[in-house]
DOSEPA-633497 format. One line per 2 residues: number of its first residue (from 1); for each residue x, z, y of C-alpha. Coordinates in steps of 0.1 Angstrom, whole numbers, plus 5000, padded with zeros to 4 digits. Example, Ala and Ser with C-alpha at 12.3 -4.5 7.8 and 13.67 -1.06 7.14 Angstrom:
REM residues 2
1	5123,5078,4955 ~ 5137,5071,4989
END
This chain:
REM residues 114
1	2557,6121,2390 ~ 2546,6152,2371
3	2547,6184,2391 ~ 2547,6218,2378
5	2532,6250,2392 ~ 2536,6286,2376
7	2515,6312,2377 ~ 2508,6342,2358
9	2537,6365,2368 ~ 2531,6405,2381
11	2541,6436,2382 ~ 2544,6454,2350
13	2559,6491,2336 ~ 2587,6485,2312
15	2576,6479,2274 ~ 2549,6460,2291
17	2537,6423,2283 ~ 2529,6391,2305
19	2524,6356,2299 ~ 2532,6332,2324
21	2516,6301,2325 ~ 2526,6261,2338
23	2503,6234,2342 ~ 2518,6199,2347
25	2503,6175,2364 ~ 2504,6147,2338
27	2514,6148,2307 ~ 2545,6169,2290
29	2539,6150,2253 ~ 2570,6140,2243
31	2589,6158,2267 ~ 2615,6186,2262
33	2606,6220,2285 ~ 2621,6245,2295
35	2614,6278,2312 ~ 2643,6294,2333
37	2650,6323,2354 ~ 2665,6339,2385
39	2672,6371,2393 ~ 2682,6384,2430
41	2719,6374,2433 ~ 2721,6361,2398
43	2721,6328,2392 ~ 2694,6310,2375
45	2696,6309,2336 ~ 2678,6293,2307
47	2655,6316,2288 ~ 2635,6294,2265
49	2628,6257,2256 ~ 2607,6237,2234
51	2615,6204,2218 ~ 2593,6176,2213
53	2587,6184,2177 ~ 2578,6222,2184
55	2612,6241,2178 ~ 2621,6268,2197
57	2655,6282,2211 ~ 2657,6315,2230
59	2686,6328,2252 ~ 2703,6360,2232
61	2690,6385,2257 ~ 2651,6377,2253
63	2652,6369,2211 ~ 2629,6387,2198
65	2607,6397,2228 ~ 2598,6361,2243
67	2579,6333,2232 ~ 2577,6296,2240
69	2550,6276,2235 ~ 2532,6242,2249
71	2501,6234,2247 ~ 2506,6196,2252
73	2465,6190,2253 ~ 2457,6206,2281
75	2494,6202,2298 ~ 2504,6240,2296
77	2532,6256,2287 ~ 2532,6292,2285
79	2556,6322,2278 ~ 2550,6357,2260
81	2566,6378,2278 ~ 2563,6414,2254
83	2587,6448,2256 ~ 2601,6439,2292
85	2627,6456,2300 ~ 2638,6461,2340
87	2664,6433,2335 ~ 2635,6412,2326
89	2627,6410,2367 ~ 2634,6372,2381
91	2611,6347,2391 ~ 2602,6325,2363
93	2605,6289,2367 ~ 2599,6259,2337
95	2611,6225,2340 ~ 2610,6197,2323
97	2635,6174,2305 ~ 2651,6142,2327
99	2672,6128,2304 ~ 2703,6150,2315
101	2693,6179,2331 ~ 2661,6195,2333
103	2644,6192,2369 ~ 2604,6186,2385
105	2609,6224,2395 ~ 2579,6244,2406
107	2577,6273,2435 ~ 2584,6297,2407
109	2559,6327,2394 ~ 2573,6362,2401
111	2576,6384,2373 ~ 2587,6426,2385
113	2590,6451,2358 ~ 2590,6484,2372
END
C-alpha cells in the first residue's frame, strides 16, 4: 500500500511562490498522480494532474501559474505555485489514481497567501 506525505507548504504574500512536494512510500511509475486542494468552507477540488506519459492538465483557475511534475526516480510529485493569490489559500493534497478515482490521501500541506 503506497502512502503519500505532502510537505513544502507555507505562508507567502500575494505574488509569491511555493513548491509543495509529495513523497510516496512506493513506486509511482506508471501511475497517474494529481494535486487537489480544499479551502476553508469549500469542497475539495482538483488542481493539477500528470498522467503516465508526463502529460499534464491544470484547472482553469491555476493555468499559467501552477506546474505539476513527477520525479518517478525519486517517487516525488511536485507542484510549483507561482503568482499566488489569496484565493489559493487551502490545504493541498496529492493523490494517486486507483482505477476509478483518486485515493491514498495524505494529511496535506497548508498554503496560506496573505
